[in-house]
C-alpha positions in Angstrom: 180.9 -224.4 80.9 181.4 -226.7 83.9 184.8 -226.2 84.0 184.8 -223.0 83.8 182.2 -222.9 86.9 184.2 -225.1 88.9 187.3 -223.2 88.3 185.4 -220.2 89.1 184.0 -221.6 92.3 187.5 -222.9 93.4 188.9 -219.4 93.0 186.2 -218.1 95.3 186.8 -220.5 97.8 190.3 -219.9 97.9 190.1 -216.0 98.2 187.1 -215.8 100.6 187.3 -219.3 102.4 185.5 -217.8 105.5 182.5 -216.3 103.6 181.9 -218.8 100.9 180.4 -222.2 101.3 181.1 -224.5 98.5 177.5 -225.9 98.4 175.7 -222.4 98.2 178.1 -221.1 95.3 177.4 -224.3 93.3 174.0 -223.6 93.7 174.2 -220.0 92.8 176.3 -220.4 89.6 174.2 -223.4 88.7 171.3 -221.0 88.4 173.3 -218.2 86.6 174.3 -221.1 83.8 170.8 -222.3 83.6 168.8 -218.8 83.0 171.2 -216.5 81.1 171.2 -218.3 78.0 167.2 -218.0 77.7 167.3 -214.5 78.9 169.7 -213.5 76.2 167.6 -215.2 73.7 164.2 -213.8 74.9 165.6 -210.2 74.2 166.9 -210.6 70.8 165.2 -211.3 67.2 166.9 -213.3 64.4 166.5 -212.0 60.8 163.8 -209.8 60.2 160.7 -210.7 57.7 161.4 -211.0 53.9 159.2 -208.9 51.4 158.3 -209.8 48.0 160.4 -207.6 45.7 162.4 -205.8 48.3 164.8 -206.3 51.0 165.4 -204.9 54.8 167.8 -202.5 55.4 170.2 -204.1 57.4 173.8 -205.2 57.3 174.3 -208.8 55.9 176.2 -209.9 59.1 173.8 -208.7 61.4 171.4 -211.8 62.6 170.6 -210.8 66.3 168.6 -207.6 67.0 167.4 -206.5 70.6 164.0 -205.9 71.6 162.7 -202.5 70.1 164.6 -202.5 66.8 163.1 -200.7 64.1 164.0 -202.2 60.5 162.9 -200.4 57.3 162.7 -201.8 53.8 163.7 -200.8 50.1 162.1 -202.1 46.8 164.1 -203.8 43.9 164.4 -201.6 40.8 161.0 -201.3 38.9 159.0 -201.5 42.2 157.7 -198.7 44.6 157.3 -198.8 48.1 153.4 -199.3 49.2 152.8 -198.4 52.9 149.3 -200.0 53.9 150.2 -199.8 57.8 153.2 -199.7 59.7 156.3 -199.3 57.4 158.9 -200.9 59.8 159.4 -204.3 61.3 159.8 -204.1 64.6 161.2 -206.7 67.2 158.8 -207.0 70.3 158.8 -209.4 73.3 155.7 -211.4 74.6 155.3 -214.6 76.8 159.0 -214.7 77.4 159.9 -214.8 73.6 161.2 -211.9 71.0 159.8 -211.9 67.8 159.4 -209.7 64.9 156.0 -207.5 64.3 156.2 -207.4 60.2 156.0 -204.2 58.5 152.5 -203.7 56.5 154.1 -203.1 53.2 154.2 -204.2 49.3 156.6 -203.6 46.8 154.5 -202.6 43.7 155.6 -202.9 40.1 155.9 -199.6 38.4 157.4 -197.9 35.1 159.9 -196.0 36.2 161.0 -194.5 33.3 159.3 -192.6 30.4 158.5 -194.3 26.9 160.7 -193.4 24.0 158.2 -192.4 21.4 159.8 -191.8 17.7 158.2 -189.1 15.6 155.9 -187.8 18.5 155.6 -186.1 21.5 154.3 -187.4 24.7 151.6 -185.2 26.4 152.8 -185.6 30.0 150.8 -182.9 31.6 153.0 -182.3 34.6 153.4 -185.8 35.5 156.7 -187.8 36.0 157.6 -191.4 36.7 157.1 -193.4 38.5 153.7 -194.8 36.8 151.6 -197.5 38.2 150.4 -200.5 36.1 147.4 -199.2 34.1 148.4 -195.7 33.9 148.6 -194.1 30.4 150.2 -191.3 28.4 148.5 -189.5 25.5 150.9 -188.7 22.7 150.7 -186.5 19.4 152.5 -187.5 16.1 154.9 -184.7 14.1 153.8 -183.4 11.0 154.0 -185.9 8.2 153.3 -189.0 10.7 149.9 -190.5 11.7 149.1 -192.3 14.7 148.2 -196.2 14.4 145.3 -196.0 16.7 142.2 -193.6 17.0 142.7 -192.7 20.6 146.7 -192.3 20.7 148.1 -193.5 24.1 150.8 -195.6 25.6 149.8 -197.8 28.7 152.1 -199.1 31.7 151.6 -202.9 31.7 152.4 -205.7 33.7 154.0 -209.1 32.1 155.6 -211.6 34.2 156.0 -209.5 37.1 157.7 -206.7 35.3 156.1 -203.4 34.6 156.8 -201.8 31.4 155.3 -199.4 28.3 153.5 -201.2 25.6 155.3 -201.2 22.2 156.0 -197.7 20.9 158.3 -198.5 17.8 155.5 -197.8 15.3 153.1 -195.6 17.2 153.8 -192.9 14.4 153.9 -194.2 11.2 154.8 -192.2 8.1 152.1 -190.8 5.9 152.0 -191.9 1.9 152.5 -188.8 -0.2 148.8 -189.0 -1.1 147.9 -188.7 2.5 150.4 -186.1 3.0 148.7 -184.0 0.4 145.4 -184.6 2.3 147.0 -183.7 5.7 145.5 -180.3 6.2 141.8 -182.0 5.7 142.6 -185.0 7.8 140.9 -184.5 11.4 140.8 -187.2 14.3 137.6 -188.6 15.4 137.8 -186.8 18.8 138.3 -183.6 17.0 135.4 -184.1 14.5 133.3 -185.0 17.6 134.1 -181.8 19.6 133.5 -179.9 16.2 130.2 -181.2 15.9 128.9 -180.9 19.1 130.0 -177.2 18.9 127.9 -177.0 15.7 124.9 -178.4 17.5 125.2 -176.2 20.3 125.2 -173.3 18.1 122.2 -174.7 16.2 120.2 -174.9 19.0 120.9 -171.6 20.3 120.0 -169.5 17.3 116.5 -168.8 16.3 115.0 -169.5 13.1 112.3 -167.7 11.5 110.2 -168.5 8.2 108.1 -166.1 6.4 105.2 -167.1 4.3 103.6 -165.6 1.2 99.8 -166.0 1.0 98.5 -165.5 -2.6 95.6 -162.9 -2.8 
């Protein structure tokens, strides 16, 4: 850098000997060399902040970003972007320093696919993936099969930071021959409760009269 500055000064003196003083030019060039690196550094941010289970949408080789740059993010497979505040990281400057104002986001685990159910049917009711952890889907079993639980449903659960559906391999079990014969008379608890409630309402709404015979 010093050699380059000296060469530049000597060239200026040779071209403009009457107008350039060596001492003045040395001082001016010294100021340029001293302040230029800091000015450059103060107007650029380095790598944007990281987000757990996600990544910034930038080129791998790009490491310097000018003030005013907005950087978006995407989540890894199996996660969905949850925007809490500003969805972009912004390169800003303050106190003669450039720095990142981080995005207020998170990447939440989700079940991105529908569960596979053998010998049954999912009751989606217009819903579709992604499903958040804790969401559940009711299901019914085909004729000749019976659910392995009182309230048949499959739930999106979290295990080791990975969202997945509860086991469905044996959700609908084949009925035995004797049970198949009784199938028309088998009712789930929920259906029985609904019918019992209807019968109760019907009983309360009907009027009951009694006739008594008094012997003479």
